[in-house]
N, C-alpha and C positions, 0 to 999 in steps of 0.2 A: 242716143248715139249708138250706132251699130258697131259691130266688131270690125267691119271693114274700114269704117271711118277712123276708129281708134288706131288701127294698124297703120293706116296712111299717115295719121298725125305723128305717131311714134317714129315712122320711117324718116320723117323730116326732123323732128325734135331731137332724137337720140344722137344722130351724127353731129348736129350743131353743138349739143352739150358736150360731147366727147371732145370735139375740137376746142371748145371754149375752155375746158378744164385740163387739157393735155399739157404736159411739160412744154415749156416755151422753147422752140427751136426756130430760128429766124432765117429768113432768106439771106443769101450771101455769107453763110457760115457763121452767123452771129448767134450767141446763146446767152441767156440770162444766168448770171451767177449770184450766189449768196453764200456767206460764210461767217463763222465766228472767229474772232481774232483776239488773242491775249498777248500783250507785250509787256516786257519788263525793261526798265532803264538799266544800262550796263556801261561799265568802263572797260570791259574786256570783250574780245571777240568782235570789235567794231572794225569796219572796213577803214583802211587808211584814208586820210589822216585824222579821222575822228577821235576825239578824246572821250566822247560818250555817244551812245546811240540807244535805240530801242530794239531789242531782239524779241521775236515772238514766234507763236505757232498759229497757223491758220487751218481751219477745218471747214471745208465747204464742198459744194457739188462740182461736177465736171472736172475733177482732178485738181481742184484748188485746195490741196492739202499739202502742208509742208512747213518750212520755217521762213521767217521774215527778218528783214533788217531795215531800219529807218535811220537815216542820218540827216538831221536838219542843217540847212545852209544859212537861212535868213530868218530873223524874228523881228517883227515890228509891232509897236503899240497901235491899238485901234483908236478911233476918235474918243474924246473925253466923254461922250455919251454912252460909251461901253466900257466903264472902268473894270480893270482886272482881266480884260480879254486882250490877246495878242494874235496877230496873224503870223504864219510861218510857211516855209516851203523847203523842200529837199527831195532826195531820191528814196524811193521805197522799193526794196527788192523782195520778190517772192521766189524762193528756191523750192521747187516742187518736184515730184517724182519724175515727171516727163519733160522737165525743162524749167526755164526761169522766165519771170516777167519782171520788167523794170518799169516803174511808174514815176512820174513827177507828182509829188504830193503837195497840195496847197490847202491850207486849212486855217481854222481859228480854234483857240483853246483858252481855257481859264483854269483855275485850280481844281475844278471838278468835272469838266466836260471837254470833249473834243469832237469836232466834225471836220471832215476833209474830203477833197476830191482827188482821185488818182487818175491821171491821164496816162494810159499805157504808151510807152515810148520805145520799148525794145522787148524782144523775146528770143529764147533759144530753144532747141529741141522741138518738141511738139508745139511750142508756142512761138516759133520763128515766124516773123512777119505779122504777129498779132497786133490788133488795134482795139481800142475800146476805152472804157472808163469804169471806175468803181466809186461809190460813195461810201464813206466810212464815218460812223457816228457811234459814240459811246461815252463811258464814264471812267473817271480816274479814281484810284484807291492808293493807299500807302503814300500819302503826300505827293501824288503824281508819278510815283515810280512804277505803278502797275496800271495798265489800261485795258479795259474790256470793251470791244467794239463789235458792231455788226457791219459786214461788208456786203453791198449789193451793187449790181451793175451789169454791164454787157461787154462781152469779149467777142471779137470778130476775127476769124481766121481767113487767110487768103484762099 
């Protein structure tokens, strides 16, 4: 192989590799998000009229850093084939440095694990008009009073 043919091959391969491994920035203002989330069950600091909620801290990319609030609205048992699991839904609030995000959370949980889907329904500040989704999945500790999760998903700005 000659130097010229190697140079031509690199001229094609290197830009393709750079694009393949570059941070994800999508058309129409959409970006891939990921974060770590730690929540603690609380009876104080909940949004009205909640008697209990989960308050947390989120640490992620693209400004997804701040505090969170989750208030469940509904809980239902899953089929008998899934003993110990329940489904639930409620609103999840992200209060971030540059604005807020509100998501409808729908998930399933048992004594040890939780997995959920956040559908973004509202935003303020830099997140006004945002749409998108997050997947949340993690483990529970302290009899379910502390939850460690990983958040991944896509947020789109108008």
